[in-house]
All heavy atoms as a GROMACS GRO file, in nm:
protein
  596
    1MET      N    1  10.428  -0.205  18.613
    1MET     CA    2  10.358  -0.314  18.686
    1MET      C    3  10.243  -0.356  18.597
    1MET      O    4  10.188  -0.275  18.518
    1MET     CB    5  10.290  -0.245  18.810
    1MET     CG    6  10.397  -0.214  18.919
    1MET     SD    7  10.296  -0.138  19.066
    1MET     CE    8  10.260  -0.286  19.150
    2PRO      N    9  10.208  -0.484  18.596
    2PRO     CA   10  10.104  -0.537  18.516
    2PRO      C   11   9.980  -0.480  18.562
    2PRO      O   12   9.948  -0.445  18.677
    2PRO     CB   13  10.110  -0.684  18.539
    2PRO     CG   14  10.236  -0.717  18.619
    2PRO     CD   15  10.293  -0.587  18.664
    3THR      N   16   9.890  -0.466  18.457
    3THR     CA   17   9.750  -0.418  18.502
    3THR      C   18   9.677  -0.494  18.598
    3THR      O   19   9.604  -0.444  18.683
    3THR     CB   20   9.675  -0.398  18.370
    3THR    OG1   21   9.748  -0.332  18.267
    3THR    CG2   22   9.541  -0.328  18.385
    4GLU      N   23   9.692  -0.632  18.585
    4GLU     CA   24   9.617  -0.718  18.676
    4GLU      C   25   9.655  -0.690  18.826
    4GLU      O   26   9.572  -0.692  18.915
    4GLU     CB   27   9.642  -0.865  18.642
    4GLU     CG   28   9.588  -0.905  18.514
    4GLU     CD   29   9.688  -0.888  18.404
    4GLU    OE1   30   9.805  -0.877  18.433
    4GLU    OE2   31   9.647  -0.885  18.287
    5LEU      N   32   9.786  -0.671  18.853
    5LEU     CA   33   9.826  -0.632  18.984
    5LEU      C   34   9.774  -0.507  19.034
    5LEU      O   35   9.728  -0.503  19.159
    5LEU     CB   36   9.977  -0.632  18.983
    5LEU     CG   37  10.046  -0.623  19.122
    5LEU    CD1   38  10.010  -0.735  19.215
    5LEU    CD2   39  10.200  -0.621  19.108
    6ILE      N   40   9.762  -0.408  18.960
    6ILE     CA   41   9.713  -0.283  18.999
    6ILE      C   42   9.563  -0.293  19.026
    6ILE      O   43   9.518  -0.240  19.128
    6ILE     CB   44   9.730  -0.169  18.888
    6ILE    CG1   45   9.877  -0.146  18.869
    6ILE    CG2   46   9.657  -0.040  18.908
    6ILE    CD1   47   9.915  -0.058  18.750
    7VAL      N   48   9.492  -0.368  18.943
    7VAL     CA   49   9.350  -0.388  18.972
    7VAL      C   50   9.329  -0.475  19.099
    7VAL      O   51   9.248  -0.443  19.176
    7VAL     CB   52   9.280  -0.456  18.846
    7VAL    CG1   53   9.144  -0.510  18.883
    7VAL    CG2   54   9.284  -0.364  18.733
    8LEU      N   55   9.415  -0.571  19.121
    8LEU     CA   56   9.408  -0.652  19.242
    8LEU      C   57   9.423  -0.564  19.373
    8LEU      O   58   9.360  -0.573  19.460
    8LEU     CB   59   9.501  -0.757  19.237
    8LEU     CG   60   9.515  -0.843  19.362
    8LEU    CD1   61   9.384  -0.932  19.387
    8LEU    CD2   62   9.624  -0.944  19.354
    9ILE      N   63   9.531  -0.484  19.362
    9ILE     CA   64   9.558  -0.393  19.475
    9ILE      C   65   9.436  -0.296  19.498
    9ILE      O   66   9.392  -0.277  19.614
    9ILE     CB   67   9.693  -0.312  19.451
    9ILE    CG1   68   9.807  -0.411  19.464
    9ILE    CG2   69   9.713  -0.209  19.557
    9ILE    CD1   70   9.941  -0.352  19.422
   10ALA      N   71   9.379  -0.237  19.390
   10ALA     CA   72   9.270  -0.149  19.401
   10ALA      C   73   9.154  -0.217  19.458
   10ALA      O   74   9.083  -0.167  19.548
   10ALA     CB   75   9.233  -0.089  19.270
   11ALA      N   76   9.136  -0.342  19.419
   11ALA     CA   77   9.018  -0.420  19.466
   11ALA      C   78   9.032  -0.455  19.620
   11ALA      O   79   8.936  -0.444  19.691
   11ALA     CB   80   9.002  -0.552  19.385
   12ILE      N   81   9.147  -0.486  19.660
   12ILE     CA   82   9.175  -0.513  19.796
   12ILE      C   83   9.157  -0.387  19.883
   12ILE      O   84   9.088  -0.388  19.993
   12ILE     CB   85   9.322  -0.565  19.818
   12ILE    CG1   86   9.319  -0.715  19.761
   12ILE    CG2   87   9.351  -0.572  19.965
   12ILE    CD1   88   9.470  -0.768  19.762
   13ILE      N   89   9.204  -0.278  19.836
   13ILE     CA   90   9.182  -0.146  19.908
   13ILE      C   91   9.030  -0.121  19.914
   13ILE      O   92   8.970  -0.077  20.025
   13ILE     CB   93   9.251  -0.034  19.844
   13ILE    CG1   94   9.406  -0.060  19.856
   13ILE    CG2   95   9.215   0.099  19.900
   13ILE    CD1   96   9.488   0.042  19.777
   14VAL      N   97   8.962  -0.130  19.806
   14VAL     CA   98   8.809  -0.105  19.804
   14VAL      C   99   8.747  -0.191  19.907
   14VAL      O  100   8.657  -0.156  19.982
   14VAL     CB  101   8.755  -0.117  19.668
   14VAL    CG1  102   8.596  -0.110  19.667
   14VAL    CG2  103   8.801   0.004  19.587
   15ALA      N  104   8.774  -0.326  19.900
   15ALA     CA  105   8.715  -0.421  19.988
   15ALA      C  106   8.746  -0.390  20.128
   15ALA      O  107   8.658  -0.401  20.220
   15ALA     CB  108   8.770  -0.570  19.954
   16TRP      N  109   8.855  -0.342  20.166
   16TRP     CA  110   8.898  -0.309  20.299
   16TRP      C  111   8.820  -0.190  20.346
   16TRP      O  112   8.764  -0.190  20.458
   16TRP     CB  113   9.044  -0.284  20.308
   16TRP     CG  114   9.084  -0.240  20.447
   16TRP    CD1  115   9.125  -0.115  20.484
   16TRP    CD2  116   9.093  -0.326  20.560
   16TRP    NE1  117   9.150  -0.122  20.627
   16TRP    CE2  118   9.128  -0.244  20.675
   16TRP    CE3  119   9.070  -0.461  20.585
   16TRP    CZ2  120   9.149  -0.304  20.802
   16TRP    CZ3  121   9.082  -0.509  20.711
   16TRP    CH2  122   9.125  -0.426  20.812
   17LEU      N  123   8.807  -0.095  20.260
   17LEU     CA  124   8.729   0.031  20.296
   17LEU      C  125   8.577  -0.008  20.322
   17LEU      O  126   8.519   0.041  20.410
   17LEU     CB  127   8.739   0.135  20.190
   17LEU     CG  128   8.884   0.198  20.175
   17LEU    CD1  129   8.882   0.296  20.059
   17LEU    CD2  130   8.911   0.275  20.301
   18VAL      N  131   8.524  -0.093  20.235
   18VAL     CA  132   8.378  -0.128  20.250
   18VAL      C  133   8.367  -0.216  20.388
   18VAL      O  134   8.270  -0.191  20.460
   18VAL     CB  135   8.334  -0.214  20.134
   18VAL    CG1  136   8.200  -0.283  20.158
   18VAL    CG2  137   8.330  -0.127  20.006
   19PHE      N  138   8.463  -0.303  20.414
   19PHE     CA  139   8.465  -0.374  20.539
   19PHE      C  140   8.470  -0.278  20.657
   19PHE      O  141   8.394  -0.305  20.757
   19PHE     CB  142   8.576  -0.481  20.536
   19PHE     CG  143   8.582  -0.554  20.668
   19PHE    CD1  144   8.496  -0.648  20.700
   19PHE    CD2  145   8.689  -0.526  20.760
   19PHE    CE1  146   8.498  -0.719  20.821
   19PHE    CE2  147   8.706  -0.595  20.878
   19PHE     CZ  148   8.610  -0.690  20.910
   20GLN      N  149   8.555  -0.184  20.650
   20GLN     CA  150   8.561  -0.090  20.764
   20GLN      C  151   8.438  -0.013  20.791
   20GLN      O  152   8.386   0.005  20.898
   20GLN     CB  153   8.683   0.010  20.740
   20GLN     CG  154   8.813  -0.057  20.745
   20GLN     CD  155   8.846  -0.095  20.897
   20GLN    OE1  156   8.812  -0.038  20.986
   20GLN    NE2  157   8.902  -0.215  20.903
   21ALA      N  158   8.368   0.027  20.678
   21ALA     CA  159   8.240   0.100  20.689
   21ALA      C  160   8.132   0.016  20.742
   21ALA      O  161   8.054   0.053  20.827
   21ALA     CB  162   8.200   0.158  20.546
   22LEU      N  163   8.130  -0.109  20.700
   22LEU     CA  164   8.026  -0.212  20.744
   22LEU      C  165   8.052  -0.234  20.894
   22LEU      O  166   7.957  -0.241  20.968
   22LEU     CB  167   8.045  -0.340  20.664
   22LEU     CG  168   7.943  -0.444  20.703
   22LEU    CD1  169   7.801  -0.399  20.690
   22LEU    CD2  170   7.962  -0.573  20.630
   23LEU      N  171   8.177  -0.246  20.938
   23LEU     CA  172   8.210  -0.270  21.082
   23LEU      C  173   8.168  -0.152  21.164
   23LEU      O  174   8.104  -0.172  21.271
   23LEU     CB  175   8.358  -0.293  21.094
   23LEU     CG  176   8.409  -0.338  21.226
   23LEU    CD1  177   8.346  -0.476  21.255
   23LEU    CD2  178   8.555  -0.347  21.227
   24LYS      N  179   8.185  -0.028  21.114
   24LYS     CA  180   8.135   0.094  21.188
   24LYS      C  181   7.981   0.088  21.198
   24LYS      O  182   7.938   0.113  21.313
   24LYS     CB  183   8.180   0.221  21.120
   24LYS     CG  184   8.336   0.241  21.141
   24LYS     CD  185   8.363   0.373  21.065
   24LYS     CE  186   8.524   0.397  21.068
   24LYS     NZ  187   8.564   0.517  21.002
   25VAL      N  188   7.916   0.051  21.097
   25VAL     CA  189   7.769   0.050  21.100
   25VAL      C  190   7.726  -0.055  21.205
   25VAL      O  191   7.630  -0.026  21.284
   25VAL     CB  192   7.708   0.017  20.963
   25VAL    CG1  193   7.565  -0.006  20.967
   25VAL    CG2  194   7.728   0.139  20.873
   26VAL      N  195   7.787  -0.169  21.198
   26VAL     CA  196   7.746  -0.280  21.302
   26VAL      C  197   7.770  -0.236  21.444
   26VAL      O  198   7.695  -0.253  21.530
   26VAL     CB  199   7.820  -0.410  21.258
   26VAL    CG1  200   7.799  -0.507  21.364
   26VAL    CG2  201   7.764  -0.472  21.129
   27LYS      N  202   7.889  -0.168  21.466
   27LYS     CA  203   7.927  -0.130  21.599
   27LYS      C  204   7.826  -0.020  21.649
   27LYS      O  205   7.780  -0.014  21.766
   27LYS     CB  206   8.062  -0.072  21.605
   27LYS     CG  207   8.165  -0.184  21.602
   27LYS     CD  208   8.308  -0.141  21.579
   27LYS     CE  209   8.360  -0.023  21.659
   27LYS     NZ  210   8.495   0.007  21.637
   28THR      N  211   7.785   0.073  21.559
   28THR     CA  212   7.690   0.180  21.595
   28THR      C  213   7.556   0.116  21.630
   28THR      O  214   7.490   0.158  21.724
   28THR     CB  215   7.681   0.280  21.489
   28THR    OG1  216   7.814   0.339  21.465
   28THR    CG2  217   7.583   0.384  21.524
   29THR      N  218   7.511   0.023  21.539
   29THR     CA  219   7.383  -0.032  21.557
   29THR      C  220   7.377  -0.116  21.696
   29THR      O  221   7.285  -0.104  21.768
   29THR     CB  222   7.351  -0.137  21.450
   29THR    OG1  223   7.353  -0.055  21.330
   29THR    CG2  224   7.215  -0.203  21.462
   30PHE      N  225   7.486  -0.191  21.721
   30PHE     CA  226   7.488  -0.265  21.839
   30PHE      C  227   7.483  -0.175  21.974
   30PHE      O  228   7.420  -0.197  22.073
   30PHE     CB  229   7.612  -0.358  21.843
   30PHE     CG  230   7.623  -0.451  21.956
   30PHE    CD1  231   7.537  -0.560  21.963
   30PHE    CD2  232   7.719  -0.442  22.051
   30PHE    CE1  233   7.540  -0.640  22.074
   30PHE    CE2  234   7.728  -0.528  22.158
   30PHE     CZ  235   7.633  -0.634  22.172
   31SER      N  236   7.563  -0.067  21.958
   31SER     CA  237   7.571   0.015  22.089
   31SER      C  238   7.437   0.098  22.101
   31SER      O  239   7.399   0.115  22.214
   31SER     CB  240   7.688   0.120  22.073
   31SER     OG  241   7.672   0.202  21.960
   32THR      N  242   7.376   0.128  21.996
   32THR     CA  243   7.242   0.200  22.003
   32THR      C  244   7.146   0.103  22.060
   32THR      O  245   7.062   0.139  22.150
   32THR     CB  246   7.196   0.251  21.867
   32THR    OG1  247   7.291   0.338  21.810
   32THR    CG2  248   7.060   0.319  21.876
   33ALA      N  249   7.139  -0.022  22.014
   33ALA     CA  250   7.050  -0.121  22.063
   33ALA      C  251   7.073  -0.144  22.221
   33ALA      O  252   6.976  -0.156  22.293
   33ALA     CB  253   7.067  -0.257  21.993
   34ILE      N  254   7.191  -0.154  22.259
   34ILE     CA  255   7.223  -0.170  22.408
   34ILE      C  256   7.177  -0.037  22.483
   34ILE      O  257   7.121  -0.063  22.591
   34ILE     CB  258   7.374  -0.200  22.422
   34ILE    CG1  259   7.412  -0.324  22.373
   34ILE    CG2  260   7.413  -0.182  22.568
   34ILE    CD1  261   7.558  -0.366  22.382
   35ALA      N  262   7.196   0.072  22.428
   35ALA     CA  263   7.155   0.191  22.502
   35ALA      C  264   7.002   0.191  22.515
   35ALA      O  265   6.951   0.226  22.619
   35ALA     CB  266   7.202   0.322  22.424
   36VAL      N  267   6.926   0.166  22.410
   36VAL     CA  268   6.785   0.161  22.418
   36VAL      C  269   6.732   0.061  22.513
   36VAL      O  270   6.645   0.076  22.588
   36VAL     CB  271   6.721   0.137  22.279
   36VAL    CG1  272   6.580   0.102  22.283
   36VAL    CG2  273   6.748   0.254  22.185
   37PHE      N  274   6.796  -0.060  22.511
   37PHE     CA  275   6.772  -0.169  22.614
   37PHE      C  276   6.793  -0.118  22.754
   37PHE      O  277   6.701  -0.143  22.840
   37PHE     CB  278   6.851  -0.291  22.585
   37PHE     CG  279   6.825  -0.399  22.668
   37PHE    CD1  280   6.712  -0.478  22.671
   37PHE    CD2  281   6.921  -0.436  22.777
   37PHE    CE1  282   6.687  -0.589  22.765
   37PHE    CE2  283   6.898  -0.534  22.857
   37PHE     CZ  284   6.786  -0.611  22.846
   38ILE      N  285   6.897  -0.050  22.782
   38ILE     CA  286   6.926  -0.010  22.912
   38ILE      C  287   6.822   0.096  22.958
   38ILE      O  288   6.773   0.100  23.064
   38ILE     CB  289   7.069   0.049  22.920
   38ILE    CG1  290   7.166  -0.070  22.918
   38ILE    CG2  291   7.089   0.131  23.056
   38ILE    CD1  292   7.308  -0.020  22.907
   39ILE      N  293   6.779   0.181  22.866
   39ILE     CA  294   6.686   0.286  22.890
   39ILE      C  295   6.550   0.222  22.917
   39ILE      O  296   6.483   0.261  23.016
   39ILE     CB  297   6.674   0.395  22.777
   39ILE    CG1  298   6.796   0.480  22.776
   39ILE    CG2  299   6.552   0.480  22.793
   39ILE    CD1  300   6.811   0.563  22.655
   40VAL      N  301   6.509   0.128  22.844
   40VAL     CA  302   6.376   0.062  22.866
   40VAL      C  303   6.376  -0.017  22.999
   40VAL      O  304   6.287  -0.002  23.074
   40VAL     CB  305   6.344  -0.032  22.754
   40VAL    CG1  306   6.228  -0.122  22.779
   40VAL    CG2  307   6.318   0.045  22.616
   41ILE      N  308   6.489  -0.077  23.041
   41ILE     CA  309   6.497  -0.148  23.164
   41ILE      C  310   6.494  -0.050  23.272
   41ILE      O  311   6.420  -0.068  23.370
   41ILE     CB  312   6.622  -0.236  23.169
   41ILE    CG1  313   6.622  -0.350  23.061
   41ILE    CG2  314   6.650  -0.294  23.308
   41ILE    CD1  315   6.504  -0.449  23.082
   42PHE      N  316   6.561   0.058  23.263
   42PHE     CA  317   6.570   0.165  23.363
   42PHE      C  318   6.430   0.224  23.391
   42PHE      O  319   6.384   0.236  23.501
   42PHE     CB  320   6.670   0.278  23.328
   42PHE     CG  321   6.690   0.375  23.430
   42PHE    CD1  322   6.752   0.358  23.542
   42PHE    CD2  323   6.638   0.512  23.410
   42PHE    CE1  324   6.775   0.454  23.642
   42PHE    CE2  325   6.658   0.610  23.514
   42PHE     CZ  326   6.712   0.579  23.617
   43LEU      N  327   6.355   0.251  23.272
   43LEU     CA  328   6.218   0.305  23.288
   43LEU      C  329   6.130   0.198  23.346
   43LEU      O  330   6.034   0.234  23.431
   43LEU     CB  331   6.167   0.354  23.156
   43LEU     CG  332   6.230   0.477  23.096
   43LEU    CD1  333   6.192   0.501  22.957
   43LEU    CD2  334   6.208   0.593  23.192
   44GLY      N  335   6.149   0.069  23.319
   44GLY     CA  336   6.066  -0.029  23.372
   44GLY      C  337   6.082  -0.044  23.528
   44GLY      O  338   5.987  -0.077  23.596
   45ILE      N  339   6.198  -0.006  23.575
   45ILE     CA  340   6.217  -0.007  23.717
   45ILE      C  341   6.124   0.100  23.783
   45ILE      O  342   6.070   0.069  23.894
   45ILE     CB  343   6.362   0.024  23.750
   45ILE    CG1  344   6.445  -0.094  23.712
   45ILE    CG2  345   6.377   0.053  23.900
   45ILE    CD1  346   6.598  -0.070  23.721
   46PHE      N  347   6.104   0.206  23.729
   46PHE     CA  348   6.015   0.317  23.774
   46PHE      C  349   5.869   0.299  23.729
   46PHE      O  350   5.789   0.388  23.743
   46PHE     CB  351   6.062   0.446  23.735
   46PHE     CG  352   6.198   0.484  23.793
   46PHE    CD1  353   6.315   0.469  23.723
   46PHE    CD2  354   6.200   0.524  23.922
   46PHE    CE1  355   6.440   0.505  23.780
   46PHE    CE2  356   6.324   0.547  23.984
   46PHE     CZ  357   6.443   0.546  23.912
   47GLY      N  358   5.833   0.185  23.674
   47GLY     CA  359   5.690   0.154  23.640
   47GLY      C  360   5.650   0.216  23.503
   47GLY      O  361   5.529   0.217  23.474
   48VAL      N  362   5.735   0.261  23.425
   48VAL     CA  363   5.702   0.308  23.290
   48VAL      C  364   5.723   0.193  23.199
   48VAL      O  365   5.829   0.143  23.173
   48VAL     CB  366   5.798   0.424  23.247
   48VAL    CG1  367   5.757   0.469  23.109
   48VAL    CG2  368   5.781   0.543  23.350
   49GLY      N  369   5.612   0.159  23.130
   49GLY     CA  370   5.602   0.048  23.029
   49GLY      C  371   5.651   0.086  22.895
   49GLY      O  372   5.662   0.205  22.866
   50SER      N  373   5.682  -0.010  22.811
   50SER     CA  374   5.723   0.021  22.678
   50SER      C  375   5.614   0.083  22.586
   50SER      O  376   5.641   0.166  22.504
   50SER     CB  377   5.776  -0.106  22.607
   50SER     OG  378   5.663  -0.204  22.606
   51GLU      N  379   5.491   0.050  22.624
   51GLU     CA  380   5.365   0.115  22.562
   51GLU      C  381   5.371   0.268  22.588
   51GLU      O  382   5.343   0.344  22.498
   51GLU     CB  383   5.240   0.053  22.602
   51GLU     CG  384   5.221  -0.092  22.561
   51GLU     CD  385   5.287  -0.181  22.658
   51GLU    OE1  386   5.314  -0.145  22.779
   51GLU    OE2  387   5.312  -0.304  22.625
   52ASP      N  388   5.397   0.301  22.715
   52ASP     CA  389   5.401   0.441  22.757
   52ASP      C  390   5.514   0.514  22.673
   52ASP      O  391   5.504   0.621  22.631
   52ASP     CB  392   5.421   0.451  22.905
   52ASP     CG  393   5.317   0.394  22.985
   52ASP    OD1  394   5.204   0.395  22.937
   52ASP    OD2  395   5.346   0.352  23.104
   53LEU      N  396   5.629   0.449  22.664
   53LEU     CA  397   5.738   0.506  22.595
   53LEU      C  398   5.705   0.534  22.443
   53LEU      O  399   5.734   0.636  22.392
   53LEU     CB  400   5.860   0.416  22.609
   53LEU     CG  401   5.986   0.465  22.550
   53LEU    CD1  402   6.033   0.604  22.603
   53LEU    CD2  403   6.101   0.365  22.565
   54ILE      N  404   5.643   0.429  22.385
   54ILE     CA  405   5.607   0.447  22.254
   54ILE      C  406   5.513   0.556  22.230
   54ILE      O  407   5.509   0.634  22.136
   54ILE     CB  408   5.551   0.309  22.188
   54ILE    CG1  409   5.666   0.211  22.181
   54ILE    CG2  410   5.485   0.332  22.048
   54ILE    CD1  411   5.624   0.068  22.147
   55GLN      N  412   5.414   0.568  22.317
   55GLN     CA  413   5.311   0.672  22.312
   55GLN      C  414   5.375   0.811  22.319
   55GLN      O  415   5.335   0.902  22.248
   55GLN     CB  416   5.206   0.654  22.422
   55GLN     CG  417   5.091   0.752  22.417
   55GLN     CD  418   4.995   0.733  22.533
   55GLN    OE1  419   5.019   0.662  22.627
   55GLN    NE2  420   4.875   0.790  22.521
   56GLU      N  421   5.472   0.826  22.412
   56GLU     CA  422   5.541   0.948  22.424
   56GLU      C  423   5.624   0.984  22.309
   56GLU      O  424   5.635   1.103  22.262
   56GLU     CB  425   5.621   0.953  22.551
   56GLU     CG  426   5.543   0.970  22.676
   56GLU     CD  427   5.458   1.094  22.683
   56GLU    OE1  428   5.510   1.206  22.657
   56GLU    OE2  429   5.350   1.088  22.725
   57ILE      N  430   5.680   0.887  22.248
   57ILE     CA  431   5.762   0.906  22.126
   57ILE      C  432   5.681   0.954  22.007
   57ILE      O  433   5.713   1.036  21.928
   57ILE     CB  434   5.839   0.769  22.076
   57ILE    CG1  435   5.957   0.757  22.182
   57ILE    CG2  436   5.896   0.792  21.945
   57ILE    CD1  437   6.029   0.618  22.176
   58THR      N  438   5.557   0.896  21.995
   58THR     CA  439   5.462   0.938  21.890
   58THR      C  440   5.413   1.082  21.912
   58THR      O  441   5.387   1.156  21.821
   58THR     CB  442   5.347   0.844  21.878
   58THR    OG1  443   5.278   0.839  22.002
   58THR    CG2  444   5.387   0.711  21.827
   59LYS      N  445   5.408   1.126  22.038
   59LYS     CA  446   5.360   1.262  22.066
   59LYS      C  447   5.479   1.365  22.070
   59LYS      O  448   5.461   1.476  22.095
   59LYS     CB  449   5.291   1.263  22.211
   59LYS     CG  450   5.161   1.196  22.212
   59LYS     CD  451   5.083   1.211  22.336
   59LYS     CE  452   5.158   1.224  22.466
   59LYS     NZ  453   5.079   1.230  22.584
   60LEU      N  454   5.594   1.311  22.050
   60LEU     CA  455   5.718   1.401  22.053
   60LEU      C  456   5.718   1.524  21.961
   60LEU      O  457   5.744   1.632  22.007
   60LEU     CB  458   5.838   1.312  22.039
   60LEU     CG  459   5.978   1.392  22.064
   60LEU    CD1  460   5.984   1.439  22.208
   60LEU    CD2  461   6.089   1.295  22.036
   61PRO      N  462   5.679   1.496  21.832
   61PRO     CA  463   5.672   1.620  21.736
   61PRO      C  464   5.582   1.732  21.798
   61PRO      O  465   5.614   1.851  21.792
   61PRO     CB  466   5.631   1.567  21.610
   61PRO     CG  467   5.677   1.426  21.620
   61PRO     CD  468   5.650   1.388  21.761
   62GLU      N  469   5.464   1.695  21.847
   62GLU     CA  470   5.364   1.786  21.896
   62GLU      C  471   5.423   1.856  22.019
   62GLU      O  472   5.399   1.988  22.036
   62GLU     CB  473   5.237   1.714  21.940
   62GLU     CG  474   5.131   1.806  21.997
   62GLU     CD  475   5.008   1.718  22.040
   62GLU    OE1  476   4.988   1.612  21.981
   62GLU    OE2  477   4.944   1.759  22.143
   63THR      N  478   5.492   1.780  22.115
   63THR     CA  479   5.537   1.837  22.228
   63THR      C  480   5.651   1.932  22.195
   63THR      O  481   5.662   2.049  22.253
   63THR     CB  482   5.590   1.728  22.320
   63THR    OG1  483   5.488   1.636  22.345
   63THR    CG2  484   5.646   1.784  22.456
   64LEU      N  485   5.740   1.908  22.113
   64LEU     CA  486   5.843   1.993  22.067
   64LEU      C  487   5.790   2.118  21.998
   64LEU      O  488   5.850   2.235  22.026
   64LEU     CB  489   5.941   1.922  21.978
   64LEU     CG  490   6.029   1.811  22.039
   64LEU    CD1  491   6.109   1.738  21.930
   64LEU    CD2  492   6.114   1.866  22.142
   65MET      N  493   5.687   2.102  21.921
   65MET     CA  494   5.630   2.218  21.852
   65MET      C  495   5.571   2.318  21.958
   65MET      O  496   5.584   2.436  21.946
   65MET     CB  497   5.527   2.179  21.746
   65MET     CG  498   5.476   2.293  21.673
   65MET     SD  499   5.603   2.384  21.578
   65MET     CE  500   5.625   2.277  21.446
   66ARG      N  501   5.504   2.252  22.053
   66ARG     CA  502   5.444   2.341  22.165
   66ARG      C  503   5.552   2.411  22.250
   66ARG      O  504   5.536   2.529  22.271
   66ARG     CB  505   5.351   2.255  22.249
   66ARG     CG  506   5.265   2.330  22.342
   66ARG     CD  507   5.168   2.239  22.426
   66ARG     NE  508   5.220   2.125  22.480
   66ARG     CZ  509   5.174   1.994  22.437
   66ARG    NH1  510   5.081   1.981  22.354
   66ARG    NH2  511   5.231   1.890  22.494
   67LEU      N  512   5.660   2.337  22.276
   67LEU     CA  513   5.768   2.398  22.339
   67LEU      C  514   5.832   2.516  22.267
   67LEU      O  515   5.862   2.616  22.322
   67LEU     CB  516   5.873   2.291  22.383
   67LEU     CG  517   5.999   2.334  22.448
   67LEU    CD1  518   5.966   2.383  22.589
   67LEU    CD2  519   6.096   2.220  22.456
   68PHE      N  520   5.851   2.492  22.137
   68PHE     CA  521   5.908   2.591  22.054
   68PHE      C  522   5.826   2.712  22.042
   68PHE      O  523   5.873   2.828  22.053
   68PHE     CB  524   5.941   2.529  21.913
   68PHE     CG  525   5.997   2.632  21.825
   68PHE    CD1  526   6.136   2.662  21.828
   68PHE    CD2  527   5.928   2.680  21.711
   68PHE    CE1  528   6.184   2.743  21.743
   68PHE    CE2  529   5.992   2.774  21.622
   68PHE     CZ  530   6.118   2.808  21.640
   69THR      N  531   5.691   2.695  22.032
   69THR     CA  532   5.597   2.802  22.022
   69THR      C  533   5.595   2.881  22.153
   69THR      O  534   5.586   3.004  22.154
   69THR     CB  535   5.458   2.752  21.987
   69THR    OG1  536   5.462   2.678  21.875
   69THR    CG2  537   5.358   2.870  21.979
   70ASN      N  538   5.584   2.809  22.270
   70ASN     CA  539   5.592   2.875  22.403
   70ASN      C  540   5.716   2.964  22.409
   70ASN      O  541   5.712   3.071  22.469
   70ASN     CB  542   5.582   2.780  22.506
   70ASN     CG  543   5.429   2.730  22.517
   70ASN    OD1  544   5.340   2.771  22.457
   70ASN    ND2  545   5.423   2.609  22.582
   71THR      N  546   5.828   2.905  22.379
   71THR     CA  547   5.958   2.973  22.394
   71THR      C  548   5.959   3.103  22.302
   71THR      O  549   6.004   3.207  22.350
   71THR     CB  550   6.075   2.881  22.354
   71THR    OG1  551   6.063   2.770  22.429
   71THR    CG2  552   6.202   2.958  22.371
   72GLN      N  553   5.906   3.090  22.174
   72GLN     CA  554   5.901   3.210  22.094
   72GLN      C  555   5.815   3.317  22.152
   72GLN      O  556   5.852   3.437  22.150
   72GLN     CB  557   5.847   3.171  21.961
   72GLN     CG  558   5.946   3.115  21.869
   72GLN     CD  559   5.890   3.087  21.724
   72GLN    OE1  560   5.768   3.064  21.715
   72GLN    NE2  561   5.977   3.081  21.631
   73SER      N  562   5.698   3.276  22.211
   73SER     CA  563   5.611   3.380  22.270
   73SER      C  564   5.670   3.446  22.397
   73SER      O  565   5.650   3.558  22.427
   73SER     CB  566   5.467   3.316  22.297
   73SER     OG  567   5.482   3.226  22.401
   74GLN      N  568   5.745   3.375  22.466
   74GLN     CA  569   5.811   3.418  22.594
   74GLN      C  570   5.923   3.518  22.569
   74GLN      O  571   5.946   3.624  22.630
   74GLN     CB  572   5.862   3.307  22.682
   74GLN     CG  573   5.751   3.231  22.751
   74GLN     CD  574   5.808   3.120  22.839
   74GLN    OE1  575   5.926   3.091  22.838
   74GLN    NE2  576   5.721   3.057  22.909
   75ILE      N  577   5.995   3.501  22.456
   75ILE     CA  578   6.101   3.594  22.418
   75ILE      C  579   6.062   3.687  22.322
   75ILE      O  580   6.138   3.787  22.288
   75ILE     CB  581   6.223   3.513  22.369
   75ILE    CG1  582   6.196   3.441  22.236
   75ILE    CG2  583   6.280   3.423  22.472
   75ILE    CD1  584   6.314   3.375  22.170
   76GLY      N  585   5.935   3.694  22.282
   76GLY     CA  586   5.884   3.808  22.204
   76GLY      C  587   5.915   3.799  22.054
   76GLY      O  588   5.923   3.900  21.985
   77ILE      N  589   5.926   3.670  21.991
   77ILE     CA  590   5.956   3.673  21.851
   77ILE      C  591   5.836   3.669  21.771
   77ILE      O  592   5.740   3.598  21.801
   77ILE     CB  593   6.058   3.546  21.823
   77ILE    CG1  594   6.181   3.562  21.881
   77ILE    CG2  595   6.063   3.531  21.669
   77ILE    CD1  596   6.275   3.457  21.854
   0.00000   0.00000   0.00000
């Protein structure tokens, strides 16, 4: 087989793999954006605003650390 044909086939395969990876990233991003949108709308129904959600997200590491510490003290570690 000529070298050009081998390189062409390899280039097509690489391009296809890159396209598939890009497609997966786009699908994941889109589905995550839809999930976040649905959660924000759902919370809005119950009167929780986006500012409240952002505030809780920024306090999340502190809350998790406190939960972890309380759990450790309860089980005696």
